Steps between C-alpha positions, in 0.01 A plus 500: 500500500481534122832536319352800319242701699243543223205740523342498154266784408499472119392137521187624679404716202231373259605210278482722191835647612708183470524129442610286793765244412827366632845543346626225271783299661851496353758222470785583737495842664818646649546823690655804334448757776284603794446865591549466874423860605176498301402159637555629853282804430221274377520272803641209300784287636780547245664174604174316429470680166851380407428144615383225264143558621518872424664440164214271400252773592683762292522255210127430515543135598321550832221733608559621856231506765289814480576572134211547257676494163333681213565664165338841462331629186560839342508672162735764363638716225817341367701741286181700456280209387227384735482135600168425673635210707851443622547376856771316690628278223812379679451615857294379794418701809565274798343741744566804713684579821485799733826632642559633849402852393164380369592525131360229276709327232435248223724198458488389140684222318617609155575220255278255689325336205204555267171659604173563317656832392818360344368536144685194383818578690681258728467716811870463570795735531854446379772551758625822337189713565484374859862605557432839339186567704663395826800725443323804357199502733722473807729768358198726450403445862851593614482810280181605681261442209161341581514151353390142516769293667660157482442272798670190361594328176555138402602306193252235389709224345282536188578653162296787359464529125536846350726557197707226662489270800566697818514404869178581685452691825230638729505836681305564819399863451365732769279801424275728699244359259475392137193714423563663164342765281416202281301345787265798492493495120385139497189565707426831330509335158262233627272772639517338842442809711452301818843337456652843433354630825624196691847541350503873581408438863759223530776715347420799719491287813831340414700793362325828575298449820509874572275549196221275629333807653503687167165617368580345161723201570558394135616853423721499809653173382576643156657813648715297737622264228585793270712654775678175583578418138635851439742453787600151382574591139694808612725269701554281196603800291736629767689170498505435126274197536307379195210270581463366150141377508270763652178326403195575715516147642848587631398806703401420858257718690721472809765700313773234491717410203411161354617281212876508451508307172643738237607772746844661520693792646667732252877516475572787259217754509264496206149640546353269236666188635312172462620158614193278462527266203124521446475882505577551135338845482654642817162544669656440842827687446650683798368842398150361434446343843325798666263540207422129492424502873262792437333304218467190717340701779245628250411135438445454872285813510289371212446174685378687807250719314193291599585557867597867489161649423166387363517773236752408230613857434559561870693176533721586204570848637599358839725240342663751268576741784657221707714364218605846385686545828754237403737727300509756779563237768764327290687823431487591868642163608760496225610858571538431870704190422718682248569773754630234739713344225661838427538610861247782483227586748265550207504542126357832397400620155848653467652154547310336215771572244766363736318167524409477134854585390642226721280235340579631153874476572453151642319398181746668266800337663335170599583551867408230746176598675582360843868594521447854370277583794711304747814686391318831544426389856874441550572852373244666727758500780843394380652562841287228658699185584205302625412301190686334215440663163430361154772713340690193382188380319375829359647845472314805375595548132627835374176560311317516832736744673314820402179346633686396815598863559136608469390227741760597760395864476139391556598288799674796660163668530377218724482574873623162629858385531677301223518185713126511560435542128732214421332272752165576337644429156655171608158397635339578163766370261587130525840361412358157428210405276428157350715553193362306206828326420544387860144370517557314175826365637313357800229355275750335267699346785186359661332382180805363319712368785273474804728754669312737731806673645478798259131537593580499873791742463297745291206478737730585792656796315157645419382485863662835588484698176573843649826395668791470258751231588804503267539126558171457314588741219436240228129519583498878453698500177316556170531227238771488240358501145515121476317467835212732419152349522279656236186292543313341788230237470171394651503149646173383346 
């Protein structure tokens, strides 16, 4: 029996989609972590994955039986500028596995050495970005946000040169697929209509099989992706998550969050907040994320034009209609999520001012995004003894008390009981997010001292984000001024 039960569909695509090559070995790999529940879901023996043999596979020193390693090609708009050829410059797709429910997943090694698409780069990853992606992607999964996931991570024993010498690492990343808007852009720009059709059929089969009976399958694909991205970005906004690099090559058609380089969760609310060191103009600021997703989807629609209709005007009209649904779908998903966060069955037009005023007060007084909503959940039923509160970490300031009165009056018009409302609010408002200063603390300990205990402790705390444990309060506490992380960085 193979250690990893591969069943590789992308490797059976035409050779124009990728370059086959093996990872580049590293000097002395050592295990950081294995995601045992995920390994079990994928039919992989976690003990084997943690063994020296498994560690060598994750490091890229050994190619397991059944793997067909490859680097895929794609294009993309990066900060609005089109690059006609990008591709997996520091990642190699080992292959795919199918879980017990029949869902197919990619297993990709990130930081596994140079490829033909590295553009002069070393194809490696420093340890810091691997720690960040492991922690944040698994936290996103625990928060209920569609995301790529971390299967395992290893150090390499090699140094990576950036602004300084840094310890290297490799992440084994799992995704429903790595097919990007940029994948479609690449073939559209090369006027390879046959490849576009092949890619469309493959994507529908893999992610939207119910649309295979559609009269116009490329249109059905576009409509489905628009809906899934609207839901995804709404979830980001509801949690205060800032992606940081929403290029078209970082938007997956499966609707999962990918690329956790310069990402961050907000502490104090600020609609224009930017963390990414490379986003000098604020293109990917928190408030801009829905609009950028809409823009990116228009790029996908443009790539699909040759397949939508033989008449250009008809194709453009179809694409425009599909993409124009994004704002409506986003608002619907965001409104439903905000209703849950505030303990309301729905948010009506009369509630708009209530919501907008809350965010304005949060901005004016620099209130912590996560703890503001979590404290409101505490206050939804103050007589309930069933859950510890965050009162010691965050109390509603006097400036918010008039708004609090309005909110309570609005809640009294709800038909359900206070404890039911509170339960719904607790399920929508986490106590724990991957706080930037705690993530940086874990990175510094691992990179500077080879100490992975802070990483392990933070990972454990983030596993149950909606259950507040006072013993773990340090992980829910906002940073002191000297702890605040103002910038995050890409690992390339």
